[in-house]
NURO-362672 format. One record per residue: residue number from 1; residue in three letters; chain; x, y, z of N, C-alpha, C, CB in turn. Coordinates in pm, whole numbers, plus 32768, in hexadecimal, padded with zeros to 4 digits. Each point is the difference from the previous one (the first is absolute). Glycine has a CB too. Example, Ala and Ser with C-alpha at 12.3 -4.5 7.8 and 13.67 -1.06 7.14 Angstrom:
// NURO-362672
  resi  resn  chain   n_u   n_v   n_w  ca_u  ca_v  ca_w   c_u   c_v   c_w  cb_u  cb_v  cb_w
     1   ALA      A  8527  7DC7  830C  7FA7  8077  8000  805A  8078  8000  7F43  7F8B  807D
     2   SER      A  809A  80DE  7F3B  8052  8077  8006  7FB3  806D  8049  8076  7FC1  7F29
END
This chain:
// NURO-362672
  resi  resn  chain   n_u   n_v   n_w  ca_u  ca_v  ca_w   c_u   c_v   c_w  cb_u  cb_v  cb_w
     1   UNK      A  7F65  81D5  7751  806D  7FDF  8058  7FCE  7FA2  806D  806F  80DE  7FD0
     2   UNK      A  7FE3  7EC5  8059  7FDD  7FA3  806B  7FEB  804B  8083  8082  7F4A  7F8F
     3   UNK      A  7F25  8081  80C3  7FE2  803B  8081  8051  7FBA  806B  7F17  803D  7FB4
     4   UNK      A  811F  8010  80A7  804B  7FCB  8072  7FC9  803D  807F  80CF  7FE0  7F73
     5   UNK      A  7F1D  7FCC  80F2  7FE4  8037  8084  807E  7FEC  8051  7F06  7FCF  7FF3
     6   UNK      A  8117  8092  805F  8079  7FF6  8050  7FE2  8034  808B  8093  801A  7F35
     7   UNK      A  7F94  7F99  812C  7FF5  802C  808A  808C  8019  8033  7F28  7F80  8025
     8   UNK      A  80F8  80FB  7FF2  8083  8021  8036  7FF0  800C  8096  804C  8077  7F2B
     9   UNK      A  7FE5  7F2A  811B  7FEA  7FFC  808F  8085  8014  8046  7F38  7F68  7FE6
    10   UNK      A  80CF  80FC  806D  807B  801D  8048  8002  7FB0  8082  800C  80E7  7F9A
    11   UNK      A  805B  7ECF  807D  801B  7FB6  807B  7F9A  7F91  8017  8068  80CD  8061
    12   UNK      A  7F30  7F46  7FF0  7FA2  7F96  801E  7F74  802F  7FDE  8095  7FA6  80B6
    13   UNK      A  7F27  8015  7EF4  7F78  8028  7FE0  7FB9  7F8D  7FBB  8046  80F1  7FEB
    14   UNK      A  7F7E  7EB2  805F  7FB6  7F94  7FC1  7F8A  8037  7FB1  8046  7F65  80B8
    15   UNK      A  7FA1  8060  7ED7  7F92  802F  7FAD  7FB4  7F8C  7FC3  8080  80D0  7FCE
    16   UNK      A  7F08  7F4C  800C  7FB0  7FA9  7FAC  7FDC  8054  7F87  7FA3  7F74  80C3
    17   UNK      A  8082  8063  7EC8  7FDE  804C  7F88  7F77  7FD6  7FD3  80F1  8014  7FBD
    18   UNK      A  7EB7  804B  8049  7F73  7FE5  7FE5  7FE0  7FFC  7F6E  7FCC  806A  80D3
    19   UNK      A  7FC9  7FD2  7F0A  7FC8  7FF1  7F7B  8027  8075  7FA9  7F42  7F7C  805D
    20   UNK      A  80E7  8066  7F2C  8013  8065  7F9A  7F87  7FF6  7FA5  8101  7FF8  800B
    21   UNK      A  7EAE  8070  7FF4  7F84  7FFE  7FB3  8007  806B  7F95  7F7E  7FAA  80C7
    22   UNK      A  8057  8032  7EC2  7FF3  8064  7F98  7F6C  800F  7FE1  80E5  7FCB  7FA0
    23   UNK      A  7EF4  80AE  8041  7F75  801A  7FE0  7FFA  8065  7F8E  7FB8  7FCF  80ED
    24   UNK      A  7FF5  8014  7EB1  7FE6  8064  7F99  7F6A  8016  7FFC  80CE  7FBD  7F78
    25   UNK      A  7F03  808A  8026  7F72  8022  7FFD  7FA7  7F84  7FFB  803B  80D3  7F8D
    26   UNK      A  7FF6  7EC0  803D  7FAD  7F89  7FEF  8003  7FA2  8077  8028  8014  7F0F
    27   UNK      A  804D  7FDA  8131  8009  7F9B  8069  807B  8014  8056  7F87  7F60  7F6C
    28   UNK      A  807D  8056  8101  8077  7FFC  8056  802E  7F70  8007  7FB4  80CA  8088
    29   UNK      A  80CE  7F21  7F75  8033  7F78  8009  8089  8001  8042  7F7E  7FBE  7F33
    30   UNK      A  809E  7FDB  811B  8084  7FFA  8040  806C  7FD3  7F9E  7F91  7FCD  80DA
    31   UNK      A  80E7  8063  7F3E  8075  7FD1  7FB7  8042  7F98  8059  8021  80DF  7F82
    32   UNK      A  7FFE  7EAF  8046  8038  7F92  804E  808D  8020  8030  7F73  7F60  7F7E
    33   UNK      A  80A2  808B  8104  8086  8009  803B  8027  7F73  802A  7FDD  80F1  8051
    34   UNK      A  80A1  7EEF  7FA9  8032  7F7F  802D  8019  8008  8096  8068  7FCE  7F1D
    35   UNK      A  7F5B  7FD6  812D  801B  7FF2  808F  7FEB  8083  804E  80A2  7F4C  7FC6
    36   UNK      A  7EEA  80F6  802A  7FEC  8081  8042  7FFF  7FF9  8098  7F80  8044  7F39
    37   UNK      A  805B  7F4A  80FF  7FFD  7FEF  8091  807A  7FBB  8038  7F0D  7FF9  7FEF
    38   UNK      A  8157  7FEE  7FBD  8081  7FC5  802A  7FF1  7F73  8039  8051  80E7  802E
    39   UNK      A  7F47  7ED2  7FA9  7FE6  7F7A  8035  805E  7F97  7FC5  7F13  8041  8020
    40   UNK      A  811A  7FD2  7F65  8058  7F9E  7FC0  8090  801D  802B  7F63  7FE8  7F39
    41   UNK      A  80D5  7FC1  8118  8088  8013  8034  8064  7F9B  7FC5  7F9C  805A  80D3
    42   UNK      A  8041  7F6B  7EBB  805A  7F9F  7FC0  8089  803E  7FEC  7F3D  7F91  7F8D
    43   UNK      A  812B  8024  8095  8088  802E  7FEF  8036  8054  8072  7FD4  7FF9  7F12
    44   UNK      A  7FD7  8026  814E  802D  804E  8074  802A  7FA2  8070  7F67  80BF  7FC0
    45   UNK      A  80E9  7F74  809B  802D  7FB4  8074  7FA3  801B  8075  80EE  8008  7FAF
    46   UNK      A  7ED9  7F8F  808D  7FA8  800E  8074  8051  800B  8080  7F4E  7F7E  7F89
    47   UNK      A  8085  80DC  80CF  803D  800F  8084  7F93  802D  8060  80E6  8038  7F9E
    48   UNK      A  7EE1  7F68  80AC  7F91  801A  805B  7F91  804A  7FB6  809E  8007  80C6
    49   UNK      A  7F3B  8073  7F68  7F92  8048  7FC0  802C  8054  7F89  7F91  8005  80DD
    50   UNK      A  80ED  7FF0  7EFB  8038  804E  7F92  8027  7FA6  7F8B  8053  80AA  80A4
    51   UNK      A  7FB4  7F90  7EE5  8047  7FC3  7F90  8062  8069  7FCE  7F3A  7F68  7FBE
    52   UNK      A  8132  806B  8005  8065  805C  7FCD  8011  7FEA  7F6B  8075  8004  80DF
    53   UNK      A  7F8C  8068  7ED5  800F  7FFB  7F6F  7F90  804E  7FBE  8071  7F22  8010
    54   UNK      A  7FA0  80F8  7F6F  7F9B  8049  7FB5  7F80  7FAF  7FF7  80B2  8074  7F7C
    55   UNK      A  7EDB  7FCB  80A0  7F81  7FBA  7FEA  7FED  7FE1  7F6B  7F9C  8074  80CB
    56   UNK      A  8027  7F1C  7F17  7FE6  7FD7  7F76  7FB4  8070  7FB8  7FFA  7F0B  8044
    57   UNK      A  8033  8116  7F43  7FBF  8066  7FAF  8031  808D  8018  7F3E  7F6E  7FFF
    58   UNK      A  8114  80A4  8065  8033  8084  8024  8096  8007  7FEA  7F47  801A  80A9
    59   UNK      A  80EA  805E  7F3F  8090  8019  7FF3  8028  8068  8068  7FFD  7FC8  7F08
    60   UNK      A  807F  8031  8123  8033  805F  8061  8029  8081  7FBA  804D  7F44  8095
    61   UNK      A  7F81  812C  7F9E  802C  8084  7FD4  8070  8028  805E  7F19  8042  7FA2
    62   UNK      A  8160  7FCA  802A  8076  8015  8055  8069  8054  7FB6  7FD4  7F24  8075
    63   UNK      A  800D  815C  7F6D  805B  8050  7FAE  8087  801C  8041  7F38  8065  7F9E
    64   UNK      A  80D2  7F93  80E6  807E  801B  8045  8046  7F82  8031  7FA1  80DA  8044
    65   UNK      A  802D  7EB0  7F92  803C  7F80  8026  8006  7FED  8098  8085  8008  7F2D
    66   UNK      A  7F12  8025  8119  8000  7FF1  8091  7FCC  7F77  802B  7FDF  80F6  8015
    67   UNK      A  7FCC  7ECD  7F99  7FCA  7F7C  8023  8065  7F93  7FDF  7F17  8052  7FD7
    68   UNK      A  8121  7FB4  7FB2  805A  7F97  7FD2  8092  801F  801D  7F5B  7FCB  7F50
    69   UNK      A  80C0  80A6  80EF  808A  8029  801A  8037  7FD3  8085  7FD2  80BF  7F73
    70   UNK      A  7FE8  7EE5  80D3  8035  7FCA  807D  7FE5  8055  807A  80AB  7F98  7F78
    71   UNK      A  7EF3  80C2  8082  7FE4  805A  806F  7FAC  7FC0  806E  800E  80BB  7F5F
    72   UNK      A  7FBB  7ECF  8088  7FAA  7FC0  8063  7F6D  8021  7FED  80BC  8007  809D
    73   UNK      A  7F23  8045  7EFD  7F74  801E  7FE2  7FC1  7F84  7FC3  8033  80F7  7FDC
    74   UNK      A  7F54  7EEB  804F  7FBE  7F83  7FDB  7F79  801A  7FBF  8075  7F8C  80BB
    75   UNK      A  7F6D  802A  7EDB  7F7D  8003  7FBF  7FC5  7F75  800A  8046  80BB  7F61
    76   UNK      A  7F39  7F3E  80BC  7FBC  7F80  8009  7F6F  8013  8025  80D6  7F93  8040
    77   UNK      A  7EF6  8010  800F  7F76  8009  802E  7FF9  7FE6  8096  7FAD  7FB6  7F1D
    78   UNK      A  7FE3  8071  811B  7FE3  7FED  808E  7F73  7FC9  800D  809D  80BB  8044
    79   UNK      A  7F50  7EE7  8018  7F7C  7FCC  8022  7FD3  8048  807F  8030  7F1A  7F95
    80   UNK      A  7F83  8154  805D  7FD3  8047  8078  7F91  7FB1  8045  803F  80DE  7F98
    81   UNK      A  7FD5  7F01  80E7  7FA0  7FAC  8048  7F99  8050  804E  80B0  7F53  800F
    82   UNK      A  7F56  8132  7FEA  7FA0  8053  8048  802C  8022  808D  7F50  7F99  7F78
    83   UNK      A  8122  8035  80B2  8035  801C  8086  808A  803E  7FF8  7F7A  7F41  805B
    84   UNK      A  80E2  807D  7F61  808A  8031  7FF5  800F  8053  7F81  8056  7F37  807F
    85   UNK      A  7FE2  813E  7F8C  8020  805B  7F93  7F87  804C  7FCA  80B9  7F68  7FC7
    86   UNK      A  7ED4  8056  802D  7F86  8042  7FD2  7F8B  7FD8  805A  8056  8005  7F13
    87   UNK      A  7F4B  8058  80FC  7F89  7FE7  8053  7F95  7FB4  7FB5  8033  80CE  807E
    88   UNK      A  7FE6  7F11  7F07  7FA0  7FBA  7FAC  804D  7FA1  7FA5  7F5E  80C4  8008
    89   UNK      A  8059  7EEB  7FB0  803F  7FA6  7F9E  8010  804B  7F7C  7F9B  7F33  8071
    90   UNK      A  8098  8088  7F2A  8018  803D  7F7D  7F7E  8034  7FC2  80C5  7F67  7FE0
    91   UNK      A  7F41  8108  7FD6  7F88  8036  7FBF  7FC4  7FA1  7F99  805E  80E1  8024
    92   UNK      A  7FF4  7EC9  7F9E  7FD0  7F9C  7FA1  8053  7F83  8016  7FB8  80AF  7F55
    93   UNK      A  8009  7EDF  80B3  804C  7F84  8013  8044  7FFC  8087  8023  7FF4  7F0B
    94   UNK      A  8055  7FD1  80F8  8047  7FEE  807E  8081  8051  800C  7F9F  7F1F  8006
    95   UNK      A  8097  8113  7F8B  8085  803D  8001  7FFE  8092  7FD4  805F  7F1F  7FD2
    96   UNK      A  8009  8129  8055  801D  8086  7FCE  8092  8002  7FD8  7F4D  806D  8093
    97   UNK      A  80D7  7FEE  7F14  808F  800D  7FE1  8041  804F  806F  7FD5  7FF6  7F07
    98   UNK      A  80AB  7FF3  810C  804B  804A  8064  8087  8027  7FC4  7F8C  7F86  80BE
    99   UNK      A  8099  80F5  7F5E  8082  8034  7FD8  8040  8031  8080  7FB5  8042  7F12
   100   UNK      A  80A9  7F72  8121  803B  801A  8083  8088  8041  7FF0  7F84  7F3C  8061
   101   UNK      A  808C  813B  7FDA  807A  804D  7FF0  806A  7FE8  8067  7F75  80A4  7F9A
   102   UNK      A  8073  7F03  80C7  8067  7FDD  8063  8038  807C  8046  8039  7F37  7F76
   103   UNK      A  7F6C  8128  80A8  8025  807D  8046  806C  8050  7FB8  7FC2  7F91  80D3
   104   UNK      A  8041  8065  7EAA  805E  804E  7FB1  7FB3  806C  7FB5  809D  7F39  7FE8
   105   UNK      A  7F8A  8142  802C  7FBA  8070  7FC5  805C  804C  7FA1  7F6D  8012  80CB
   106   UNK      A  8058  802F  7ED4  804C  8056  7FA7  804E  7FBA  7F93  800E  8096  80BC
   107   UNK      A  7FDB  7EE9  7F30  804A  7FB7  7F98  7FC2  8013  7F76  8043  7F59  80AC
   108   UNK      A  7F40  80CE  7F50  7FB8  8010  7F81  7F7E  7FB4  8003  80D8  801D  7F89
   109   UNK      A  7ED7  7FFD  8014  7F7D  7FC0  7FFA  8008  7F78  7FBE  7F94  80E1  7FF8
   110   UNK      A  800A  7ECC  8028  7FF4  7F7C  7FC4  7F70  7FD4  800D  80F1  7FC5  8036
   111   UNK      A  7EE7  7FD8  7F7D  7F76  7FD4  8004  7FE6  7F8F  7F9F  7FBC  80E3  8044
   112   UNK      A  7FC6  7F0D  7F9A  7FD5  7F97  7FA4  7FBC  803F  7F89  7FE6  7F5C  80BE
   113   UNK      A  8029  8066  7ECE  7FC3  8033  7F86  7FC9  7F8B  7FAF  809E  80C6  7FFF
   114   UNK      A  7EFE  7F57  7FAF  7FC8  7F9A  7FA7  7FD5  8043  7F7E  7FB3  7F74  80C5
   115   UNK      A  807A  8054  7ECB  7FD6  8030  7F7D  7F8A  7FAC  7FD3  80EB  804E  7FC6
   116   UNK      A  7EAA  7FF5  8016  7F84  7FBD  7FDA  7FF8  7FEF  7F69  7F8E  805F  80CB
   117   UNK      A  8018  7F4A  7F08  7FF3  7FE6  7F71  7FAE  806C  7FB9  8013  7F0D  8030
   118   UNK      A  7FA4  8144  801B  7FAA  8066  7FC5  8052  8076  7FCD  7F48  7FBA  809A
   119   UNK      A  807D  8091  7F0B  803D  807C  7FCF  7FA3  8074  8024  8077  7F85  7F42
   120   UNK      A  7FC0  80F2  80C4  7FB3  8077  8022  7FA0  801F  7F8E  80BE  8059  808D
   121   UNK      A  7EC2  7FB7  7F96  7F99  8018  7F9C  7FC5  808C  800E  7FCC  7F0C  7FFF
   122   UNK      A  8009  812B  7F91  7FC2  8085  7FFE  7F77  7FFC  8042  807E  8038  7F2F
   123   UNK      A  7F57  803A  8104  7F7A  8011  803A  7FE2  7F97  8069  7FB5  8064  7F29
   124   UNK      A  80AA  7F86  812E  7FF5  7F95  8064  802D  8035  8087  8027  7F50  7F50
   125   UNK      A  7F92  8084  8119  8026  8022  8089  8044  7F85  803D  7F3F  80A7  8018
   126   UNK      A  812F  7F70  802F  804A  7F96  8043  8001  801B  8095  808F  7FDA  7F33
   127   UNK      A  7F52  7FC0  811D  8003  8008  8091  8059  7F90  8035  7F17  8066  8008
   128   UNK      A  8148  7FBD  804D  8057  7F9E  8040  7FF0  8010  8096  80A7  8003  7F3E
   129   UNK      A  7F3A  7F90  8108  7FF6  8006  8092  8065  7FA0  803E  7F0C  803E  7FF2
   130   UNK      A  812B  7FEE  807E  8065  7FB3  8047  7FE5  800E  8095  80AC  8022  7F48
   131   UNK      A  7F5A  7F70  8101  7FF8  8006  8091  808E  800F  8035  7F2C  7F70  8007
   132   UNK      A  80EE  80FD  803D  8085  801E  8035  7FFE  7FE5  8096  802D  80AE  7F4C
   133   UNK      A  8033  7F05  80E4  8005  7FDD  808D  8070  8047  8049  7FA0  7F26  7FC7
   134   UNK      A  8041  8106  80B3  8064  8039  805A  801F  7F96  8068  7FAF  80F1  7FDC
   135   UNK      A  80B3  7EBD  8007  8020  7F8E  8055  802C  802F  808B  8042  7F7A  7F35
   136   UNK      A  7F8F  8041  8131  8024  8021  808A  8075  7FAB  802D  7F12  8040  8032
   137   UNK      A  8131  7FED  8036  8069  7FAE  803E  7FC2  7F7F  8033  8086  80CD  8041
   138   UNK      A  7FC8  7ECA  7FC1  7FCA  7F81  8030  806A  7F95  8009  7F27  803E  7F9E
   139   UNK      A  80B0  7F53  809C  8057  7F8C  8010  7FD7  7F97  7F9A  8021  8030  80F6
   140   UNK      A  803F  7FA5  7EBA  7FE7  7F9A  7F9A  7FF2  7F78  8042  807F  8086  7F56
   141   UNK      A  7F51  7F18  805E  7FED  7F79  8034  8083  7FC0  802C  7F3B  7FEA  7F6C
   142   UNK      A  8136  8045  8060  8081  7FC8  8029  8036  8043  807E  8030  7FCB  7F11
   143   UNK      A  7F83  8093  8129  8026  8042  807C  804B  8083  7FEE  8007  7F23  8061
   144   UNK      A  801E  8102  7F27  8048  807D  7FE7  7FA0  8076  8007  80A7  7F86  7F70
   145   UNK      A  7F82  80E4  80D7  7FB0  807A  8009  802E  8062  7F94  7FDE  7FDF  80F9
   146   UNK      A  7FC1  805D  7EC2  801C  8063  7F98  7FC4  8085  8028  8005  7F4C  7F4E
   147   UNK      A  8050  8118  80C7  7FD2  8087  801E  7FDF  8044  7F7C  808C  800E  80D5
   148   UNK      A  7EF5  7FFF  7F0E  7FD3  8035  7F80  7FAE  8080  8012  8001  7F18  7FA3
   149   UNK      A  8014  812F  80CA  7FB5  807B  8019  801A  8066  7F93  800B  7FD4  80F6
   150   UNK      A  7F8E  8079  7EED  800A  8067  7F9A  7FD3  7FCE  7F79  80BB  8066  807E
   151   UNK      A  7F30  7FF7  7F28  7FD2  7FDE  7F7A  805C  8043  7F9A  7F10  7FE9  8050
   152   UNK      A  813B  7FC7  7F65  8064  8039  7FA5  7FC8  803A  7F7F  809A  7F5D  805E
   153   UNK      A  7EED  8081  7F7C  7FC3  8037  7F88  7FED  7F9A  7F92  8066  80D6  803C
   154   UNK      A  7F55  7F56  7F5C  7FE1  7FA9  7F8E  7FE8  805A  7F87  7F9C  7F4A  8096
   155   UNK      A  8060  8079  7EF5  7FD7  8046  7F86  7FC1  7F99  7FA4  80B8  80AF  8017
   156   UNK      A  7ED5  7F72  7FB3  7FBC  7FAD  7F9E  7FFF  804E  7F7E  7F6E  7F8A  80B0
   157   UNK      A  80C3  8038  7EE5  8003  8043  7F7F  7FBA  7FAB  7F97  80D6  8071  803E
   158   UNK      A  7EEA  7FD3  7F65  7FC3  7FC3  7F8B  804C  8039  7F89  7F17  7FE5  806E
   159   UNK      A  812F  7FC4  7F49  8054  802B  7F92  7FCF  7FC5  7F7D  80C3  8015  809C
   160   UNK      A  7F57  8031  7EF8  7FEA  7FCB  7F79  807B  8026  7FAE  7F01  8013  8011
   161   UNK      A  813B  7F8B  7FB0  8078  801A  7FB1  8072  8038  8053  7F6E  8025  7F3E
   162   UNK      A  8097  7FB5  8141  806A  802E  8059  7FEC  808C  8037  8094  7F6F  7F81
   163   UNK      A  7EFE  80D2  805D  7FE3  8088  802E  7F92  7FFD  806A  8044  805D  7F1F
   164   UNK      A  7FCC  7FF0  814B  7F9C  8007  806A  7F84  8046  7FCA  80B3  8004  80B4
   165   UNK      A  7EDA  7FB6  7F58  7F80  8036  7FD5  7FB1  8030  807A  7FFF  7F66  7F37
   166   UNK      A  800D  8053  8139  7FBE  8026  807D  8054  7FCC  8074  7F19  7FFB  7F94
   167   UNK      A  80E0  804C  80DF  8057  7FDC  8070  7FC1  8029  8085  80C8  8019  7F6B
   168   UNK      A  7F48  7F91  80F8  7FE3  8022  808C  8086  7FF6  8048  7F0B  7FA9  7FF9
   169   UNK      A  812B  80C9  802C  8083  8004  8040  7FEF  801A  8095  806C  8052  7F2A
   170   UNK      A  7F73  7F43  8120  7FFE  8005  8091  7F90  8056  803A  80F3  7FDC  7FF7
   171   UNK      A  7E99  802A  7FC7  7F93  8056  8030  7FC8  7FD2  8086  7FC9  8032  7F14
   172   UNK      A  804E  7F52  8113  7FCD  7FCC  807F  8065  800C  8072  7F73  7F63  7F7E
   173   UNK      A  80FF  80DB  8069  8067  800F  8068  7FC6  8046  807A  80B4  8009  7F50
   174   UNK      A  7F66  7FBE  8123  7FD3  803C  807D  7F73  7FDF  8029  809B  80B1  7FCF
   175   UNK      A  7F1B  7F08  7FDC  7F75  7FE1  8025  7FE1  7F6B  8007  7FC1  80D5  7F98
   176   UNK      A  809C  7ED5  803C  7FE9  7F6F  800E  802F  7FD8  808B  801D  7FD6  7F04
   177   UNK      A  7F89  7FFA  8152  802B  7FD6  8086  805E  7F87  7FF9  7F26  8056  805D
   178   UNK      A  812E  7F9D  8008  8059  7F8C  800A  7FAC  7F80  7FFC  80AA  8085  8087
   179   UNK      A  7F81  7F1B  7F29  7FBD  7F7F  7FF9  7F81  7FFF  7FAF  8061  7FD2  80D8
   180   UNK      A  7F89  8094  7ED4  7F85  800A  7FB1  801E  800F  7F6C  7F8D  8067  80C5
   181   UNK      A  800D  7F80  7EE9  8005  8017  7F70  7FA0  8071  7FDC  803B  7F0D  7FD5
   182   UNK      A  7FE6  813F  7FC4  7FA7  8064  7FC8  800A  7FF9  7F68  8018  8096  80CC
   183   UNK      A  7F7C  7F92  7EF1  7FFC  7FFC  7F6F  803E  807D  7FC4  7F33  7F73  800B
   184   UNK      A  812C  8078  7F9D  803A  806C  7FAF  7FDB  7FE4  7F70  80C3  8026  80A3
   185   UNK      A  7F41  803F  7F0C  7FE0  7FE7  7F75  8019  8077  7FA7  7F5A  7F5F  804C
   186   UNK      A  80A3  8085  7F35  800C  8068  7F9C  7F94  7FEB  7F97  80F9  8016  8028
   187   UNK      A  7ED7  8058  7FA2  7F9D  7FFC  7F94  802A  8065  7F97  7F47  7FBA  809E
   188   UNK      A  80A5  8022  7EE7  801F  805B  7F93  7FA2  7FE3  7F8B  80F4  8010  8048
   189   UNK      A  7EDE  8059  7F78  7FAF  7FF2  7F88  8055  802C  7F89  7F28  8028  8081
   190   UNK      A  80E5  7F7E  7F20  804E  801A  7F88  7FA1  8031  7F95  80AD  7F4F  803C
   191   UNK      A  7F71  8123  7F88  7FAB  8038  7F98  8019  7FC1  7F79  7FFD  80D4  807D
   192   UNK      A  7FD4  7F6E  7F1C  800D  7FCC  7F78  8091  8001  7FD0  7F1A  8050  7FD0
   193   UNK      A  8137  800A  806A  808C  800C  7FD7  8058  7FF6  807C  7FC2  8090  7F38
   194   UNK      A  80A3  7F1B  80C2  8062  7FF3  806C  807F  7FC8  7FC2  7F4B  7FDB  80B4
   195   UNK      A  812A  8058  7F71  807D  7FD1  7FC0  801F  7F6D  8017  8053  80E4  801A
   196   UNK      A  7F70  7EDC  804A  801F  7F74  801E  7F95  7F9F  7FCF  807D  8050  80C6
   197   UNK      A  7F23  7FDC  7EE9  7F97  7FA6  7FCF  803A  7F8D  7FB0  7F62  80C1  7FFA
   198   UNK      A  8058  7ECA  8012  8022  7F8C  7FAF  8080  7FC4  8025  7F84  805E  7F50
END
């Protein structure tokens, strides 16, 4: 079954999707992800330090139609300069993804997903790491102030054949300081038999 990584991010949670590594008894090797650092913004609309639109290689996870239903929720990227919104720059490259909820709560979850070319293999360990950001309130380059206090949560899932194989459901809640990033991740070892192999 094809492997999918999915980041279900509630409201505002910039992320950098790190490395998906597989390891078996013989070796460890990364599985290629498209645009893991969100650097390719082709087709997106630029607006000061933001871009609007799906990052290249990623699809919007939106089961309740909150992003595309006219609610004002925005998906794109942010260029963190180390002063506004974050106390540091991006964990990789210059950009992070951003899912902005426009202070709307309870509409449902949404996020970004990517289906990879790899398939689930027997006797293999999979590790997925993601840098999760707790964006701070700040003033954008256009002068608009955004009150972004609080942390709405996140979820990182590793799926094969549409089934969750491993998940981190908001384990960093309450411990990521405002304006900082922390590493979240999931690891799973697949044995000789698994219903989603191949």
